[in-house]
N, C-alpha and C positions, 0 to 999 in steps of 0.2 A: 252591107249585108241586109238581106231581107229579114223582116221580123220573124216570119215562119221558120227560116233557117236558124236564127238565133234560139228560138224555142226548141227546135229539134236538137241542136247541139247541147243545149242546157239539160234537156231530158237525158240524153246519152251520158253526159258528164255526171249527172246525179245518180243514174243507174250504176255507173262504175263505182262511184263513191260509196254507194249503199250495197255494192256487190249483189245487185239484183238484175234479173233478166226482164225483158219486156213482158214476158208471160207472167212473171211474179208480180209485176206492176199491175197487170190486168186483174189478177186475183185480188190483190190488196186494195185496188182502187174501185173496182167494179166497172171500169171502163172496158168496152169491147176490145178484143184483141186487134181487130181491124182498125179501130180508131186510134189505138196507140201506134200501130204500124204506120198509119197515115200521118200522124204527127211526126214521127221519127223520120219518115221518108219524104217529108214536105209535100204531101199530096193535097193538103188544104192550103188555099191561098192565104188564109188567116186562121188562127186557132181561137176558139171561144174561151173567154175567161173561165167559164164553168168547167171546161175540160182541164184547163191548167190547175184550177182549184182542186179538182178530183185527183189529178196527178200528184199534187202536193199532199193530199190526204193519204194517198197510197204510199208515198215516200216518207210520210211522217215528218213533214217539214211545213213551215209557214209559207204563205204566199210571198211574203217579203223576202224570204230566203231564196225562193226560186228566182226572183228578179235581181237579187244581189249578186251580180256577175258582170264582168267587163263586157260580156256579149251584148248587154243591153244599154251600153253607153249611147246616149242619144245621138251624138255626132256620127256614129258608125252605122246607124240603122236607116233602112228605107222602108216605106210602108209595104 
């Protein structure tokens, strides 16, 4: 799986866990609505760590919690 797809799936998973919408994440994180949509829809070939960090702040989780998922198992990822 491509890394941007793993990030997208993780964001969607965390939004469900937190019972949040992408719009609520936009408000909580300060990230533009279109940027969040682009992450979720895999429009970026790669996602900047700064964006992931801001997503984590909006979700009120640590960066390590974001990457603590089988989606990021090294053997399953493509660049």
